[in-house]
N, C-alpha and C positions, 0 to 999 in steps of 0.2 A: 545395542540400540536396535529396536524393531524398525521395520519398514515404515510403520505408521508414525512412530516417533521421529524418524528421519524426515518424513514428509512434513510434519508439523514444524520441525526446525527449519526446513527449507522455506516454508511459507513465511515463517516469522522473520527470517533473515532477509528474504526478498522484499517483504513489505516494509521492513525497517529501512532498507537501502533506498527503496523508491520514495519513501516519505522524506528522508534526509536529502536526497537528490532534489526533490521538488522544493523543499524549504530553502535550500541553497540557491536554486535557480530563480525562484519567484519572490522570495521574501527576505533575501539577504539585505541587510541594512535598513529594512523597513521597521517601523514601530507599530505595535499593536495598541495604539492609543485612541482608537475610535471604534465604534460598533461596526462600521463598514469593513475595516481592515480585519477585524476578528471574524466577521461573517465570511469574507473572502477566503481566509485561511481555513475555516471550517469546510467550505465548499471544495477547496483544493484537497484537503485530507480525505473527504468522502470520495472524491474522484479517484484518488490513488487507491483507496481501499477497494473500490469497485473494480478498478483495473486489475489489481492483484487477485481479487476473488474470482474474477472471470478467467484469468490465466490458469489458476490452479483447478478451478471447476472443470474447464475444458480438458486439462491434462488428466484429471481423474476420470472424467467421463469417457475419454478415448480409451484409457486403460481398462475401465469397467466393461466397455462395449466389445473389446477384443476378447 
């Protein structure tokens, strides 16, 4: 496995973990039976994707700058 493939796998695994963690913490037992609940879930997913993207962007940028 190349370094780039390993990085993509790390990003995938971390993002999946953070999404599952958020779903368990915030939405366990709740029903997606109305538009507001679905909208909130979408916002939460986007927040997690942003968090993960920023983490790996900074990691890659530091590596590239060195």
